[in-house]
C-alpha positions in Angstrom: 0.0 0.0 0.1 2.7 2.3 0.7 4.2 2.2 -2.6 0.7 3.2 -4.4 0.6 5.9 -2.1 4.2 7.1 -2.8 3.2 7.0 -7.0 -0.1 9.1 -6.0 1.7 11.9 -4.0 4.5 11.6 -7.2 1.5 12.1 -9.7 0.2 14.7 -7.7 3.6 16.8 -7.7 4.0 16.2 -11.0 0.5 17.6 -11.7 1.0 20.5 -9.4 4.3 21.4 -11.0 2.6 21.4 -14.7 0.3 23.3 -13.6 2.3 26.3 -11.8 4.6 26.4 -15.3 1.3 26.2 -17.6 1.5 30.1 -19.4 -1.7 31.6 -18.9 -3.7 30.8 -22.2 -3.4 27.2 -21.4 -4.6 27.4 -18.3 -7.5 29.8 -19.0 -8.1 27.2 -22.1 -8.6 24.7 -19.3 -10.4 26.6 -16.7 -12.9 27.0 -20.0 -13.1 24.1 -20.9 -13.9 22.4 -17.3 -16.5 25.1 -17.2 -17.7 24.2 -20.3 -18.0 20.7 -19.1 -19.6 21.3 -16.3 -22.4 23.1 -17.5 -22.7 21.2 -20.1 -23.5 18.2 -18.0 -25.7 20.0 -15.6 -27.7 21.0 -18.5 -27.9 17.5 -18.9 -29.7 16.3 -15.9 -31.7 19.1 -15.5 -33.8 19.6 -19.1 -37.0 21.3 -16.7 -34.9 24.3 -15.3 -33.0 24.8 -18.5 -36.4 25.3 -20.6 -37.5 27.2 -17.5 -35.0 29.5 -17.1 -35.2 29.6 -21.7 -38.7 30.3 -21.4 -38.3 33.7 -18.2 -35.4 34.9 -20.6 -37.3 35.3 -24.2 -39.9 36.7 -22.3 -37.9 39.4 -20.7 -36.1 40.3 -23.4 -39.4 40.3 -25.2 -41.3 42.9 -22.6 -37.7 45.1 -23.3 -38.5 45.3 -26.3 -41.7 46.3 -26.3 -40.7 48.3 -23.0 -38.1 50.7 -25.2 -40.6 50.9 -28.5 -43.4 52.2 -26.1 -40.9 55.3 -24.6 -40.0 55.9 -27.7 -43.7 56.1 -29.2 -44.1 57.9 -26.2 -41.4 60.7 -27.1 -42.5 61.0 -30.3 -45.8 61.9 -29.4 -44.5 64.3 -26.8 -42.2 66.3 -29.4 -45.3 66.7 -32.0 -47.8 67.9 -29.4 -45.8 70.7 -28.2 -44.4 71.2 -32.2 -47.7 71.4 -32.6 -48.8 74.0 -29.9 -45.4 76.4 -31.2 -43.9 75.5 -27.7 -40.5 74.8 -29.1 
């Protein structure tokens, strides 16, 4: 058993040395890949939550778009009303 632990410790030391000397871009790419892997797995395990999130996202996006259009229409109407009265 002691021999196995020694191999495991050497493997861990080698891994940490590799990470220590890894350049920044390679490390960032490895981090990104791990995050993507985690989220892919999470989405596969939670399809109902993904569906709910997507529905909420698109509803809120549509509401925001309608709100912006309404605000733009209100501003246009206000400008038209003031110009008709000659207040500009």
